[in-house]
N, C-alpha and C positions, 0 to 999 in steps of 0.2 A: 504494499499499499503506499503511494506517494502522498506524503503530507506537505502542504505548502503553508508556510506561516502567515502569508499575506492574503490567504483565502478564508472564507467562512468556515467556522466548525460545523459539525453535524451532529444533531442530536435525535436519538431514537428514544421513545417512551415504550419500554418493554413489558409485556405481560409476564407473569411468573410461570414458565414453562420451560422445560429443557427440550421439548418436542416443538422445534420452531424452524423448520427448513426454510420457510419464507424469509425469515431473517438472515438466514445463511446466504441466500441468494441476493437479497436486497443489500447486504454489506458488500457483495462482490460488485454490484452494479455501481457502486460508488466510484469505481475506476473511470466512469464515463463523465464525471464533473470535477473540475479542480476544487479541493477542499482542504480545511485544516485538520485538526484532530477530530476524532470520532467518539461521542459519548453515548453510553447506554444508561438510561435512568430507569430506576425501579428494579429490574431483574437482569442478571447477566448469565446466561447459560454457561455451563462449565466447558462447553467446547469452543466458546469464543476466544480468539487469539488474544494474548497480552498486550498486544499493540494497541487495543482499544481501551478507552478510559471508561470507568465505571462510577456511576452515581447511585449509591444504595439509597431506596426509599421504601417506606413500609408499603406492604402488599396485602393488608388485612381487612380491605373493603370490597365492595362490589366493582365491576370493570370500571365504570366511568369515574368512581371517586378515586380508584388507583391511579388511573391516568392523570387526573386533576392533581394528586399529590406528587406523582412523578415529575410533572412540569414545574410545579412550585418548588420543588426541591432542587431540580436542576438549574432554575434561575437564580437560586441562592448560591450556587457553587461558583466560586470565583475562577475556577479553571476554565469554565465555558466562556468563549469569546463574546464580545458584544454583539457581533454579526454571526448568525448561525442558520442553518437549514433544518427545518423540522421535518423528519421523516417518520413514517409508520413501518412496521416490519413487512407490510404487504405492498409497499411502494417499490417500483423498479425503474430504474434509469436505464433505457435500452440502448441509447445511442450517445455518442460523445457530444457534449455541449460545453460552452464556455462558462455559463452562468445559469442559475435557476431563474426562469422567467416569471414575472407576476402573472397569475392566471386566475380567472373566475368562472362561474357557471354561466351558461347562455342566458339565463333569465334572471330577474330580480327575485328576491327572497319570498314575496307573495306567492308566486307560482309554486315554489317548492313546499311552503307551507300547505297550500291547497292540495297538492299532489300527495304529500306524505300523510297528511290529515285522512284523505279518503282510504289510504292503504292501512294505517294504523293509528287512529287518531289519539288513542291514549298512551302512546309510547313515549318514553323519555326523549327520544330524538326529536319529535315534533314538539314537546312541551318546551325543550331547551331552544329550538328555533324561534318559537313564538316569543319566549322570554328574551332572546337576543334582538329580535326586531323591536320590541317594546322598549328595551333598554337604548337602542340607537336612536329611536324616535324621540325619546326623553331627551337625548342629547342634541336634537335638532337636525338629525340625518334621516331624511325620508326616502330618497332613491337608494335602496339598500340592496347591494349585490350580494349574493352567497359565494363564499370562497370555500365551501365545504366539498372540495375536489380530492380525489384520492391521488394527489401528486405532492411532491415536495414543495415547501414554502419558505421564503427567506424572511427571518425576522431580525429586528434590532432588539437586543435583550434589554436595554434601558427603556426604550419605547414601550415594549411589552409589559415590563415591570409597573411603569407608570399608569398604563392602561388597566392593569389588574388591580391597582390600588384605587382606581377611580370607580371600579364596579361595585354595586351595592353588595352587601354582605350575603353570603350564601347564594349568589348568582350563579347560574350554570356556566362552566367553562368549556363545555362540550363543543361550543361553536366559536372558540376564540379566534379562529381564522377569520371568520366573517366579521367579528368584533374589530379585530385588528385591521384588516383590510379596508373597512369603511370608515372607521375612526381616523386612520391616517391617510385615507384617500390614495390608496395605492393603484387603484383601477386594474389594468392588465387585460389581456386577451381574453375573450370569452371562448370556452371550449366546451365540449361534451365531456361528461366525466369518463375516466378510462378504466373504471373498476368492472372486472368481467365476473359475473355470478355463474353462468353456465355457458355451454357450448353453442347455444341457440342465439346468443347475442352476436352482433357484428363486432368483429375485433380488428383494431387497427394495428396490424403487424409492422406498419411503417412509421408508426408514431414514435416519439421520444420516450413517453412514459406509459407504463401498464401498472395496474393492480388487480389483486385476485381476492376471492374468499378462500378459505381453507379448502373447500371442496374443489373449487376450479383450478387451484394450484396442485392439489395432489392427483387429481383424477381427470381434469380437463385438458383440452388441446393447448390453452393459453399457458398452463403450467409446464407442459411438455415443451413448448416453445421457449418459455423463460429459462428453463433448465438447460435447454440445449445452447441458447446464446451465451449464457453466462457461466458455463461450465469452463 
């Protein structure tokens, strides 16, 4: 792994599991973007190489609370550079790029609130999206883009910390990308999400980014393609 001190660090928020082949290949995909040190916050599988940095965080809550705790713990770690790329273990950078672009969903947040409400109106994801919209509207932001794409996103640590201090107590951090993108007006190209759930979806094999579900990575054509390209 080539580490460049003048490039942004990479931060993964990692679930507590040794069985995480997606993380293995996601780490390999970092060869396609210039970056500094790589940090794993939350859990570090025993097979991860010692060249990566570990930020321990409590993993004793449900999924979203663990993720929130992983992020807050990482932001307090002085080793993490001010500029960093936020990754998930199911994000894959499939082609060489010079830097992570600013990207957002095709339509504004109201479209996705309506869409996901019809699919699962009582789910935490929808509730957090509605809360995110309401917070941004209270701050005077009304044309709200959604940044909840399954792609890497570039953050400024000091700006993110300032934003999180501004948030109401106990507000959901599930949509921190959308809060950050709209509050700081980063805009960005509008794209269709790259997450592949099953083989029935149209898969952009020519695209820079891909993302998978556990099932599509383990059993689908997209997982086979990712493993082949990143082996």
